[in-house]
C-alpha positions in Angstrom: -5.2 -17.2 83.6 -3.9 -14.0 84.7 -4.7 -10.4 83.1 -1.0 -10.1 82.1 -1.1 -13.3 80.2 -4.3 -12.5 78.5 -3.1 -9.0 77.4 0.2 -10.6 76.1 -1.9 -13.1 74.1 -4.2 -10.4 72.8 -1.2 -8.2 71.7 0.7 -11.1 70.2 -2.4 -12.1 68.2 -3.1 -8.7 67.0 0.6 -8.2 65.9 0.7 -11.5 64.1 -2.6 -10.7 62.2 -1.4 -7.2 61.3 2.0 -8.6 60.2 0.4 -11.1 58.1 -1.9 -8.6 56.3 1.2 -6.3 55.9 3.3 -9.1 54.4 0.9 -10.4 52.0 -0.1 -6.9 50.7 3.5 -5.7 50.6 4.7 -8.9 48.8 1.9 -8.8 46.1 2.4 -5.0 45.6 6.2 -5.5 45.4 5.6 -8.4 42.9 3.3 -6.4 40.7 5.8 -3.5 40.6 8.7 -5.7 39.8 6.9 -7.2 36.8 5.8 -3.9 35.7 9.3 -2.4 35.7 10.7 -5.6 33.9 7.9 -5.2 31.2 8.8 -1.4 30.8 12.5 -2.2 30.4 11.9 -5.2 28.1 9.5 -3.2 25.9 12.0 -0.4 25.6 14.6 -2.9 24.5 12.3 -4.4 22.0 11.3 -1.0 20.6 15.1 -0.2 20.1 15.6 -3.6 18.3 12.6 -2.9 16.1 14.0 0.5 15.2 17.3 -1.3 14.2 15.2 -3.8 12.1 13.4 -0.8 10.4 16.7 1.0 9.7 18.1 -2.1 8.0 14.9 -2.4 5.8 15.1 1.2 4.8 18.8 1.1 3.8 19.0 -2.4 2.3 15.6 -2.9 0.7 14.9 -6.6 -0.5 18.3 -7.3 -2.0 21.1 -9.6 -1.0 22.3 -6.8 1.0 19.2 -7.2 3.2 20.4 -10.7 4.3 23.8 -9.4 5.0 22.3 -6.4 6.9 20.2 -8.7 9.0 23.1 -10.7 9.9 24.9 -7.5 11.0 22.0 -6.7 13.2 22.1 -10.1 14.8 25.9 -9.8 15.3 25.5 -6.4 17.0 22.7 -7.9 19.2 24.8 -10.8 20.2 27.9 -8.6 21.0 25.6 -6.6 23.2 24.4 -9.6 25.3 27.0 -12.3 25.2 29.7 -10.0 26.8 27.4 -9.0 29.6 28.0 -9.9 33.2 24.3 -10.2 34.1 23.1 -13.4 32.1 19.7 -13.5 33.9 18.1 -11.5 31.1 18.1 -13.6 28.0 17.2 -12.3 24.5 15.7 -14.7 21.9 14.5 -14.5 18.2 12.3 -16.8 16.6 10.8 -16.7 13.0 7.3 -17.6 12.1 8.3 -21.4 11.5 9.6 -21.6 15.1 13.1 -21.7 13.9 15.6 -20.1 16.5 17.3 -17.1 15.0 19.1 -16.1 18.1 18.9 -17.5 21.7 21.2 -16.8 24.6 19.5 -19.2 27.0 17.9 -22.6 27.0 15.8 -23.3 23.9 12.2 -22.0 24.1 9.8 -25.0 24.6 7.6 -25.9 21.7 4.5 -25.0 23.9 5.8 -21.5 24.7 6.7 -20.9 20.9 3.3 -22.0 20.0 1.7 -19.4 22.3 4.1 -16.7 20.9 3.6 -17.4 17.2 0.5 -15.6 16.0 0.6 -13.1 18.7 1.6 -9.6 17.8 3.1 -8.8 21.1 2.7 -9.6 24.8 4.1 -11.7 27.6 3.7 -15.1 29.1 5.1 -17.4 31.7 6.5 -20.8 30.7 8.5 -23.7 32.0 11.3 -25.5 30.2 11.0 -28.4 32.6 13.8 -27.2 34.9 12.9 -23.5 35.6 10.0 -21.1 35.1 10.5 -18.1 32.9 8.7 -14.9 32.3 9.1 -13.4 28.8 8.0 -10.4 26.8 8.0 -10.4 23.0 7.2 -8.4 19.9 6.6 -9.4 16.3 8.3 -7.7 13.4 6.2 -8.6 10.4 8.5 -7.7 7.5 11.1 -10.3 8.6 8.4 -12.6 10.2 10.5 -12.5 13.5 9.4 -12.7 17.0 11.9 -10.9 19.3 11.8 -11.2 23.0 13.5 -11.2 26.4 13.0 -13.7 29.3 14.1 -13.8 32.9 13.8 -16.7 35.3 10.8 -16.2 37.7 13.1 -17.0 40.6 15.4 -14.3 39.8 12.6 -11.8 39.3 11.0 -12.7 42.6 14.3 -13.0 44.6 14.0 -9.6 46.0 10.6 -10.3 47.2 11.9 -13.1 49.3 14.5 -10.9 50.8 11.8 -8.3 51.6 9.5 -10.9 53.4 12.4 -12.4 55.3 13.6 -8.9 56.5 10.1 -7.9 57.4 9.4 -11.1 59.4 12.6 -10.6 61.3 11.8 -6.9 62.2 8.2 -8.0 63.3 9.4 -10.9 65.4 11.8 -8.6 67.0 9.1 -6.0 67.7 6.7 -8.6 69.0 9.2 -9.9 71.5 10.2 -6.3 72.5 6.5 -5.2 73.0 5.5 -8.4 74.8 8.4 -7.8 77.3 7.4 -4.2 77.8 3.7 -5.2 78.4 4.8 -7.8 80.8 7.0 -5.4 82.8 4.3 -2.7 82.8 1.3 -4.8 83.7 
Protein backbone atom coordinates (compact mmCIF):
# COMPACT_ATOMS: atom_id res chain seq x y z
CA UNK A 1 0.00 0.00 0.00
CA UNK A 2 1.43 3.36 -0.96
CA UNK A 3 2.12 6.20 1.47
CA UNK A 4 -0.54 8.31 -0.24
CA UNK A 5 -3.26 5.70 0.43
CA UNK A 6 -2.11 5.26 4.05
CA UNK A 7 -2.29 9.00 4.66
CA UNK A 8 -5.75 9.18 3.11
CA UNK A 9 -6.98 6.32 5.31
CA UNK A 10 -5.50 7.87 8.46
CA UNK A 11 -7.03 11.25 7.64
CA UNK A 12 -10.44 9.78 6.80
CA UNK A 13 -10.45 7.69 9.99
CA UNK A 14 -9.50 10.71 12.11
CA UNK A 15 -12.19 12.84 10.49
CA UNK A 16 -14.83 10.16 10.97
CA UNK A 17 -13.92 9.69 14.65
CA UNK A 18 -13.87 13.42 15.34
CA UNK A 19 -17.13 13.87 13.45
CA UNK A 20 -18.79 11.10 15.47
CA UNK A 21 -17.69 12.62 18.77
CA UNK A 22 -18.78 16.08 17.61
CA UNK A 23 -22.21 14.81 16.48
CA UNK A 24 -22.91 12.84 19.65
CA UNK A 25 -21.88 15.71 21.89
CA UNK A 26 -23.71 18.30 19.79
CA UNK A 27 -26.93 16.31 19.55
CA UNK A 28 -27.03 15.53 23.28
CA UNK A 29 -26.27 19.14 24.22
CA UNK A 30 -28.86 20.41 21.77
CA UNK A 31 -31.43 17.94 23.14
CA UNK A 32 -30.83 19.03 26.74
CA UNK A 33 -31.10 22.69 25.76
CA UNK A 34 -34.37 22.13 23.87
CA UNK A 35 -35.86 20.25 26.84
CA UNK A 36 -34.70 23.01 29.19
CA UNK A 37 -36.26 25.75 27.04
CA UNK A 38 -39.57 23.89 26.70
CA UNK A 39 -39.57 23.29 30.45
CA UNK A 40 -39.00 27.01 31.13
CA UNK A 41 -41.74 27.98 28.66
CA UNK A 42 -44.25 25.49 30.05
CA UNK A 43 -43.45 26.44 33.68
CA UNK A 44 -44.05 30.11 32.86
CA UNK A 45 -47.38 29.25 31.22
CA UNK A 46 -48.38 27.13 34.23
CA UNK A 47 -47.43 29.96 36.58
CA UNK A 48 -49.67 32.34 34.64
CA UNK A 49 -52.56 29.87 34.74
CA UNK A 50 -52.07 29.41 38.49
CA UNK A 51 -52.26 33.20 38.88
CA UNK A 52 -55.59 33.14 37.03
CA UNK A 53 -56.83 30.35 39.33
CA UNK A 54 -55.75 32.34 42.40
CA UNK A 55 -57.44 35.50 41.10
CA UNK A 56 -60.70 33.56 40.70
CA UNK A 57 -60.39 32.20 44.26
CA UNK A 58 -59.83 35.66 45.69
CA UNK A 59 -62.72 37.28 43.85
CA UNK A 60 -65.33 34.51 44.01
CA UNK A 61 -64.77 32.62 47.27
CA UNK A 62 -66.60 29.33 47.76
CA UNK A 63 -69.95 30.33 46.30
CA UNK A 64 -71.89 29.44 43.18
CA UNK A 65 -70.00 32.27 41.56
CA UNK A 66 -66.83 30.20 42.04
CA UNK A 67 -68.10 27.47 39.71
CA UNK A 68 -69.05 30.07 37.12
CA UNK A 69 -65.69 31.82 37.54
CA UNK A 70 -63.87 28.50 37.06
CA UNK A 71 -65.82 27.90 33.88
CA UNK A 72 -64.90 31.37 32.66
CA UNK A 73 -61.22 30.58 33.31
CA UNK A 74 -61.59 27.35 31.31
CA UNK A 75 -63.31 29.22 28.48
CA UNK A 76 -60.49 31.79 28.38
CA UNK A 77 -57.86 29.04 28.35
CA UNK A 78 -59.62 27.20 25.54
CA UNK A 79 -59.94 30.37 23.47
CA UNK A 80 -56.21 30.97 23.91
CA UNK A 81 -55.32 27.54 22.53
CA UNK A 82 -58.06 26.31 20.22
CA UNK A 83 -57.58 29.19 17.78
CA UNK A 84 -53.83 28.71 17.65
CA UNK A 85 -52.02 27.66 14.51
CA UNK A 86 -49.36 25.62 16.37
CA UNK A 87 -51.18 22.59 17.75
CA UNK A 88 -48.04 20.70 18.78
CA UNK A 89 -48.23 22.15 22.30
CA UNK A 90 -51.34 20.74 23.95
CA UNK A 91 -52.64 21.99 27.33
CA UNK A 92 -54.60 19.67 29.61
CA UNK A 93 -56.27 19.77 33.03
CA UNK A 94 -57.17 16.77 35.22
CA UNK A 95 -58.75 16.72 38.64
CA UNK A 96 -57.60 14.51 41.50
CA UNK A 97 -60.09 11.81 40.45
CA UNK A 98 -58.40 11.60 37.00
CA UNK A 99 -61.39 13.23 35.31
CA UNK A 100 -60.51 15.38 32.31
CA UNK A 101 -61.43 19.02 32.83
CA UNK A 102 -59.81 20.26 29.60
CA UNK A 103 -57.70 18.51 26.99
CA UNK A 104 -56.76 19.73 23.54
CA UNK A 105 -55.02 16.55 22.43
CA UNK A 106 -55.51 12.82 22.75
CA UNK A 107 -56.58 11.72 26.24
CA UNK A 108 -53.84 11.20 28.79
CA UNK A 109 -53.28 7.46 29.30
CA UNK A 110 -54.26 6.08 32.72
CA UNK A 111 -50.64 5.18 33.47
CA UNK A 112 -49.52 8.79 32.86
CA UNK A 113 -52.44 10.20 34.88
CA UNK A 114 -51.50 7.81 37.69
CA UNK A 115 -47.94 9.14 37.73
CA UNK A 116 -49.17 12.74 37.72
CA UNK A 117 -51.82 12.40 40.44
CA UNK A 118 -50.17 12.79 43.83
CA UNK A 119 -47.21 14.74 42.47
CA UNK A 120 -47.06 18.45 43.16
CA UNK A 121 -45.32 19.36 39.96
CA UNK A 122 -42.82 17.88 37.55
CA UNK A 123 -42.40 16.41 34.12
CA UNK A 124 -42.59 12.99 32.54
CA UNK A 125 -42.48 11.19 29.24
CA UNK A 126 -45.33 8.87 28.28
CA UNK A 127 -46.82 7.12 25.28
CA UNK A 128 -50.45 6.94 24.24
CA UNK A 129 -49.75 3.87 22.10
CA UNK A 130 -49.28 5.89 18.93
CA UNK A 131 -46.92 8.68 19.92
CA UNK A 132 -44.51 9.51 22.72
CA UNK A 133 -45.12 12.78 24.61
CA UNK A 134 -43.17 14.92 27.05
CA UNK A 135 -45.32 16.80 29.58
CA UNK A 136 -44.81 19.35 32.34
CA UNK A 137 -47.46 19.74 35.04
CA UNK A 138 -48.36 21.61 38.23
CA UNK A 139 -50.97 20.95 40.95
CA UNK A 140 -53.42 23.60 42.17
CA UNK A 141 -54.61 22.29 45.53
CA UNK A 142 -57.65 24.53 46.20
CA UNK A 143 -59.39 23.14 43.11
CA UNK A 144 -57.66 19.73 43.11
CA UNK A 145 -56.57 20.36 39.51
CA UNK A 146 -53.44 19.19 37.73
CA UNK A 147 -52.64 21.52 34.85
CA UNK A 148 -50.04 20.70 32.24
CA UNK A 149 -48.70 21.04 28.75
CA UNK A 150 -47.42 18.31 26.50
CA UNK A 151 -45.61 18.11 23.21
CA UNK A 152 -44.83 15.10 21.03
CA UNK A 153 -41.22 14.05 21.57
CA UNK A 154 -40.80 13.74 17.79
CA UNK A 155 -41.70 17.42 17.38
CA UNK A 156 -39.43 18.44 20.22
CA UNK A 157 -36.50 16.51 18.74
CA UNK A 158 -37.21 17.40 15.10
CA UNK A 159 -34.61 20.16 15.05
CA UNK A 160 -31.97 17.79 16.39
CA UNK A 161 -32.43 15.55 13.34
CA UNK A 162 -32.05 18.59 11.06
CA UNK A 163 -28.87 19.58 12.92
CA UNK A 164 -27.39 16.07 12.63
CA UNK A 165 -28.24 15.74 8.91
CA UNK A 166 -26.75 19.14 8.07
CA UNK A 167 -23.63 18.44 10.09
CA UNK A 168 -23.13 15.02 8.49
CA UNK A 169 -23.50 16.58 5.04
CA UNK A 170 -20.93 19.28 5.82
CA UNK A 171 -18.51 16.78 7.33
CA UNK A 172 -18.81 14.43 4.36
CA UNK A 173 -18.12 17.30 1.99
CA UNK A 174 -15.07 18.34 4.03
CA UNK A 175 -13.80 14.75 4.16
CA UNK A 176 -14.00 14.42 0.38
CA UNK A 177 -12.41 17.84 -0.14
CA UNK A 178 -9.53 17.18 2.27
CA UNK A 179 -9.00 13.71 0.85
CA UNK A 180 -8.71 15.17 -2.65
CA UNK A 181 -6.25 17.81 -1.42
CA UNK A 182 -4.08 15.23 0.34
CA UNK A 183 -4.18 12.97 -2.69
CA UNK A 184 -3.08 15.81 -4.97
CA UNK A 185 -0.39 17.11 -2.61
CA UNK A 186 1.24 13.82 -1.64
